[in-house]
C-alpha positions as CSV (number, residue, x, y, z in Angstrom):
1,M,176.6,189.9,151.4
2,N,178.7,192.9,152.2
3,A,177.9,196.5,153.0
4,H,177.9,197.3,149.2
5,A,175.5,194.5,148.2
6,K,173.1,195.8,145.6
7,A,169.8,197.2,147.0
8,T,168.2,196.7,143.6
9,D,169.0,195.0,140.3
10,A,170.3,198.4,139.0
11,T,173.7,197.8,140.6
12,V,175.9,194.9,139.4
13,D,179.4,193.8,140.4
14,T,182.3,192.4,138.4
15,S,181.2,188.9,139.0
16,W,177.9,189.7,137.2
17,L,179.9,191.3,134.4
18,A,182.1,188.3,134.0
19,A,179.1,186.0,133.8
20,H,177.4,188.1,131.2
21,R,180.2,189.7,129.1
22,D,179.6,187.3,126.2
23,D,175.8,187.6,126.3
24,P,174.7,189.2,122.9
25,A,171.7,190.8,124.7
26,V,174.1,192.8,127.0
27,C,176.1,195.9,126.0
28,L,178.9,197.0,128.3
29,V,179.7,200.8,128.1
30,E,182.7,202.6,129.6
31,V,181.8,206.2,130.1
32,D,185.0,208.3,130.4
33,V,186.4,211.8,129.6
34,A,188.8,210.6,127.0
35,A,189.8,207.5,125.0
36,S,193.3,207.1,126.5
37,A,192.5,204.9,129.5
38,Y,190.0,202.8,127.4
39,R,192.6,202.2,124.7
40,E,195.1,201.0,127.3
41,G,192.6,198.5,128.7
42,H,188.9,198.1,129.3
43,I,186.5,195.4,130.3
44,P,186.3,192.9,127.4
45,G,183.5,193.8,124.9
46,A,182.9,197.3,126.3
47,V,182.3,200.2,123.9
48,L,183.4,203.8,124.8
49,W,181.2,206.8,125.4
50,N,182.8,210.2,125.9
51,V,181.0,211.9,128.7
52,Y,181.6,215.3,127.1
53,A,181.5,214.6,123.3
54,D,178.7,212.0,123.4
55,L,176.6,212.8,126.5
56,R,176.8,216.6,126.6
57,R,176.3,219.6,124.4
58,P,178.9,222.4,124.2
59,D,177.1,224.3,127.0
60,Y,177.5,221.2,129.2
61,T,173.8,220.4,129.2
62,P,172.9,216.7,128.6
63,V,172.5,215.6,125.0
64,G,169.0,215.6,123.7
65,R,166.9,212.8,122.3
66,A,168.3,212.9,118.7
67,G,171.9,212.8,120.0
68,L,171.2,209.9,122.3
69,E,169.5,208.0,119.6
70,R,172.5,208.3,117.3
71,L,174.8,207.2,120.2
72,L,172.6,204.2,121.0
73,S,172.4,203.2,117.3
74,R,176.2,203.5,116.9
75,S,176.7,201.3,119.9
76,G,174.4,198.6,118.6
77,I,171.9,199.1,121.4
78,A,168.3,198.2,120.7
79,P,165.3,198.8,123.0
80,E,165.6,195.2,124.4
81,T,169.3,195.5,125.1
82,T,170.5,195.3,128.7
83,V,173.0,198.3,129.0
84,V,175.6,198.2,131.7
85,V,177.6,201.4,132.3
86,Y,180.8,201.8,134.3
87,G,183.6,204.4,134.7
88,Y,183.9,208.1,135.4
89,G,180.6,209.2,133.9
90,A,178.6,206.0,134.4
91,H,175.9,207.7,136.5
92,L,175.2,210.4,133.9
93,G,174.8,207.7,131.3
94,Y,172.5,205.7,133.5
95,W,170.4,208.7,134.3
96,L,170.0,209.7,130.6
97,L,169.0,206.2,129.6
98,E,166.5,206.1,132.5
99,S,165.2,209.5,131.5
100,Y,164.4,208.3,128.0
101,G,162.8,205.1,129.2
102,H,165.3,202.5,128.3
103,A,163.9,199.3,129.8
104,D,167.0,197.7,131.3
105,V,170.0,199.7,132.6
106,R,172.6,198.5,135.1
107,L,175.6,200.2,136.7
108,V,178.9,199.1,138.2
109,D,179.4,201.2,141.3
110,G,182.9,202.5,142.1
111,P,186.1,203.0,140.1
112,R,186.7,201.3,136.7
113,D,189.8,199.5,138.2
114,R,187.5,197.2,140.2
115,W,187.6,194.8,137.3
116,V,191.4,194.4,137.6
117,A,191.4,194.6,141.4
118,D,189.1,191.6,141.4
119,G,191.7,189.6,139.5
120,R,190.4,190.0,135.9
121,E,192.3,191.2,132.9
122,W,191.7,194.2,130.6
123,S,191.2,193.9,126.9
124,I,192.6,196.3,124.2
125,D,190.2,195.0,121.5
126,E,187.7,197.6,120.4
127,P,184.4,196.1,119.4
128,A,182.6,197.3,116.2
129,P,179.0,196.6,116.9
130,A,176.5,196.5,114.0
131,P,174.4,199.7,114.1
132,A,170.9,199.4,115.5
133,V,167.8,201.4,114.9
134,Y,166.4,203.0,118.1
135,R,163.7,205.6,118.3
136,L,163.3,207.0,121.8
137,G,160.2,208.5,123.2
138,P,160.1,211.8,125.0
139,A,162.2,212.3,128.2
140,D,160.5,211.7,131.5
141,P,159.9,215.2,133.0
142,R,159.9,213.8,136.5
143,L,163.6,213.0,136.2
144,A,164.9,216.3,135.0
145,A,164.4,219.9,136.2
146,G,165.1,223.2,134.4
147,L,166.0,226.6,135.8
148,E,162.4,227.8,136.3
149,D,161.5,224.5,138.0
150,V,164.4,224.9,140.4
151,A,163.6,228.5,141.2
152,A,160.0,227.5,142.1
153,L,161.2,224.5,144.2
154,A,163.7,226.6,146.1
155,A,160.7,228.5,147.5
156,D,158.7,225.3,148.3
157,P,159.0,224.2,151.9
158,D,158.1,220.6,150.9
159,A,160.8,220.3,148.3
160,V,164.6,220.1,148.6
161,V,167.2,221.6,146.3
162,L,170.3,219.5,147.0
163,D,173.8,220.9,146.3
164,V,176.3,218.1,146.2
165,R,179.4,220.1,145.3
166,S,182.4,220.7,147.5
167,Q,182.3,223.1,150.5
168,A,184.5,225.6,148.6
169,E,182.0,225.7,145.7
170,Y,179.0,225.9,148.0
171,D,180.6,228.7,150.0
172,G,181.4,230.7,146.9
173,E,185.1,230.4,147.0
174,R,185.3,228.9,143.5
175,F,183.0,228.4,140.6
176,W,184.5,225.4,138.8
177,P,185.6,222.4,141.0
178,S,189.2,222.9,139.8
179,G,189.2,226.5,140.9
180,A,189.7,227.7,137.2
181,T,188.6,231.2,136.6
182,E,188.2,231.2,132.8
183,D,184.6,231.3,131.7
184,A,183.4,231.5,135.3
185,G,180.2,233.0,136.5
186,R,179.1,234.0,140.0
187,A,180.2,231.6,142.7
188,G,177.9,230.6,145.5
189,H,174.8,228.4,145.8
190,I,171.1,228.5,145.1
191,P,169.3,230.2,148.0
192,G,167.9,227.7,150.5
193,A,169.8,224.8,149.0
194,V,170.7,221.9,151.3
195,H,174.4,221.1,151.2
196,L,175.5,217.4,151.1
197,P,178.9,216.9,149.3
198,I,178.9,213.8,147.1
199,D,182.0,212.5,148.9
200,E,180.0,212.1,152.1
201,L,177.9,209.4,150.3
202,R,181.0,207.4,149.4
203,S,183.2,205.1,151.3
204,A,187.0,205.0,151.0
205,D,187.0,202.6,148.1
206,G,184.9,204.9,146.0
207,R,181.7,203.0,146.2
208,F,178.5,204.3,147.7
209,R,177.9,203.7,151.4
210,S,175.3,201.2,152.6
211,R,171.6,202.0,152.3
212,A,171.3,202.6,156.0
213,E,174.3,205.0,156.0
214,L,172.9,206.9,153.0
215,R,169.5,207.2,154.7
216,D,171.3,208.5,157.8
217,A,173.2,211.1,155.8
218,L,169.9,212.3,154.2
219,Q,168.0,212.4,157.5
220,R,170.7,214.5,159.1
221,R,169.9,217.1,156.4
222,G,166.2,216.8,156.8
223,I,165.7,214.9,153.5
224,A,163.0,212.2,153.6
225,A,160.3,210.8,151.3
226,P,157.9,211.8,149.8
227,G,158.9,215.4,149.0
228,R,160.5,216.3,145.7
229,V,164.3,216.5,145.6
230,V,166.4,218.1,142.8
231,T,170.1,217.5,142.8
232,Y,172.7,219.8,141.3
233,C,176.4,220.3,141.0
234,T,178.4,222.3,138.4
235,I,177.6,220.5,135.2
236,G,175.6,217.5,136.3
237,N,178.1,214.6,136.8
238,R,177.9,214.6,140.6
239,A,174.2,215.5,140.5
240,A,173.6,212.3,138.5
241,Q,175.6,210.3,141.0
242,A,173.5,211.7,143.9
243,W,170.3,211.0,141.9
244,Y,171.4,207.4,141.4
245,A,172.1,207.0,145.2
246,L,168.8,208.5,146.2
247,T,166.7,206.6,143.7
248,A,168.4,203.2,143.0
249,L,169.9,202.7,146.4
250,V,167.8,204.6,148.9
251,G,164.5,204.4,147.0
252,L,163.3,207.9,147.2
253,P,160.3,208.3,144.9
254,D,160.6,211.8,143.5
255,V,164.1,212.9,142.6
256,A,165.3,214.8,139.6
257,V,168.6,216.3,138.2
258,Y,168.9,220.0,137.5
259,E,170.2,219.7,134.0
260,G,171.8,223.1,133.7
261,S,173.2,222.9,137.3
262,W,175.6,225.7,138.5
263,A,177.1,226.3,135.0
264,E,173.6,227.6,134.1
265,W,172.4,229.2,137.3
266,G,175.7,230.9,138.2
267,K,176.0,232.4,134.7
268,A,172.4,233.6,134.4
269,A,172.0,237.4,134.8
270,D,169.0,237.4,137.1
271,T,169.2,234.3,139.3
272,P,169.7,234.9,143.1
273,V,172.9,233.6,144.6
274,E,173.9,233.0,148.2
275,R,177.4,232.8,149.5
């Protein structure tokens, strides 16, 4: 068992995938920004979800219940299906499924190329699953936070608003991670937010650090159970990654993602901003 051995059944490796890829009760999902890489090669049997077109609205907020139901149905996913997500936007997909109460969700930590690096071959066959009928319940309010929730938590000494963006974004040198200025709002951070760049939670191979190392990183920032923690970034991708690390790997009991993140807070007219 190495430093990246799973702390819970939420995290699976390529050996697990190889053993279950033909299981009709398992659906593999590649979550990416475009179809190009998927069409060049993907894990055999995996369907594709576009992190922007399928999991987000035009304002970057996560898709709602109706949109997620359509996506699950299109993918042949039923309530009893084990869903395994991998790729660029895997953590957002995982968090959304957890938010709406899907019973069994797993995640492959690290880059999508781990499949090939472990000596396995891509497939270019695109599955066409039979549509399923899936009616989700309401989202779990404990796993998501809105603007008003975050404003209140920022003033709560027992809560932590965790900014996982880069130093340049936190310091107010740029709004978007790329530095683009089009459609930008005010740069900076939520007052009182604790800064922990998501890259500090990862090792050189792109996977999350060991549970002990993650706990150390959090403790250095004064973050410990049982207080509420809300993660945010620019549009929620990195925030969902941090949420996964804090919940599935470290085991903190009360963690949420700020759905609007900085794309909402930094563009609002009356939100306080620190630089």
